[in-house]
C-alpha positions as semicolon CSV with decimal commas, in nm:
position;residue;x (nm);y (nm);z (nm)
1;X;0,006;0,009;-0,003
2;X;0,146;0,361;-0,064
3;X;0,295;0,515;0,220
4;X;0,071;0,796;0,368
5;X;-0,245;0,688;0,254
6;X;-0,554;0,606;0,432
7;X;-0,737;0,286;0,327
8;X;-0,985;0,518;0,130
9;X;-0,702;0,734;-0,030
10;X;-0,554;0,395;-0,147
11;X;-0,900;0,281;-0,283
12;X;-0,958;0,600;-0,476
13;X;-0,594;0,616;-0,621
14;X;-0,631;0,253;-0,743
15;X;-1,006;0,366;-0,888
16;X;-0,803;0,617;-1,081
17;X;-0,558;0,418;-1,200
18;X;-0,804;0,145;-1,324
19;X;-1,001;0,452;-1,471
20;X;-0,698;0,554;-1,678
21;X;-0,624;0,204;-1,789
22;X;-0,954;0,119;-1,899
23;X;-0,971;0,496;-2,071
24;X;-0,653;0,404;-2,250
25;X;-0,804;0,048;-2,364
26;X;-1,099;0,221;-2,489
27;X;-0,939;0,440;-2,682
28;X;-0,677;0,193;-2,856
29;X;-0,800;0,151;-3,217
30;X;-0,586;-0,151;-3,283
31;X;-0,487;-0,484;-3,108
32;X;-0,157;-0,375;-3,138
33;X;-0,232;-0,028;-2,944
34;X;-0,421;-0,230;-2,704
35;X;-0,112;-0,444;-2,663
36;X;0,098;-0,150;-2,608
37;X;-0,121;-0,015;-2,326
38;X;-0,108;-0,341;-2,134
39;X;0,263;-0,366;-2,165
40;X;0,292;-0,023;-2,034
41;X;0,086;-0,099;-1,740
42;X;0,248;-0,427;-1,703
43;X;0,581;-0,227;-1,685
44;X;0,469;0,015;-1,433
45;X;0,320;-0,235;-1,210
46;X;0,649;-0,439;-1,210
47;X;0,833;-0,122;-1,109
48;X;0,596;-0,040;-0,837
49;X;0,651;-0,427;-0,684
50;X;1,039;-0,392;-0,744
51;X;1,009;-0,058;-0,554
52;X;0,838;-0,207;-0,286
53;X;1,047;-0,490;-0,259
54;X;1,369;-0,278;-0,217
55;X;1,186;-0,084;0,059
56;X;1,129;-0,375;0,248
57;X;1,463;-0,524;0,202
58;X;1,594;-0,195;0,296
59;X;1,451;-0,193;0,646
60;X;1,643;-0,490;0,780
61;X;1,605;-0,550;1,141
62;X;1,393;-0,332;1,334
63;X;1,520;-0,400;1,686
64;X;1,285;-0,131;1,847
65;X;1,004;-0,354;1,696
66;X;1,166;-0,658;1,810
67;X;1,187;-0,803;1,480
68;X;1,508;-0,921;1,406
69;X;1,575;-1,236;1,174
70;X;1,705;-1,504;1,390
71;X;1,874;-1,824;1,227
72;X;1,831;-2,123;1,464
73;X;1,979;-2,494;1,415
74;X;1,731;-2,752;1,488
75;X;1,880;-2,984;1,730
76;X;1,942;-3,325;1,724
77;X;1,689;-3,418;1,972
78;X;1,420;-3,229;1,814
79;X;1,516;-3,368;1,478
80;X;1,503;-3,757;1,587
81;X;1,127;-3,629;1,748
82;X;1,029;-3,526;1,424
83;X;1,145;-3,818;1,227
84;X;0,980;-4,026;1,518
85;X;0,662;-3,865;1,438
86;X;0,700;-3,884;1,064
87;X;0,730;-4,272;1,107
88;X;0,408;-4,247;1,341
89;X;0,236;-4,089;1,096
90;X;0,333;-4,305;0,805
91;X;0,258;-4,602;1,006
92;X;-0,103;-4,508;1,097
93;X;-0,179;-4,401;0,753
94;X;-0,064;-4,744;0,591
């Protein structure tokens, strides 16, 4: 969702964007023009997705929100417990 917009503002922005796309498709006279409009819209959407992904990745850890990436190893006893549970499920399903 766009930064700083309320839900209503976001809905209005989406409606405006959809209206522009529909208008552009309505004014296209040939199949090639319609394809060009669709491709342009596709490129714009992909650019927005890439920008959002870059913003999310650039934030990294947020310790003030206690949101830190933490990689943990599964201990041997937990692995064995998982394997026993898998075997029990397999046996029960046979």
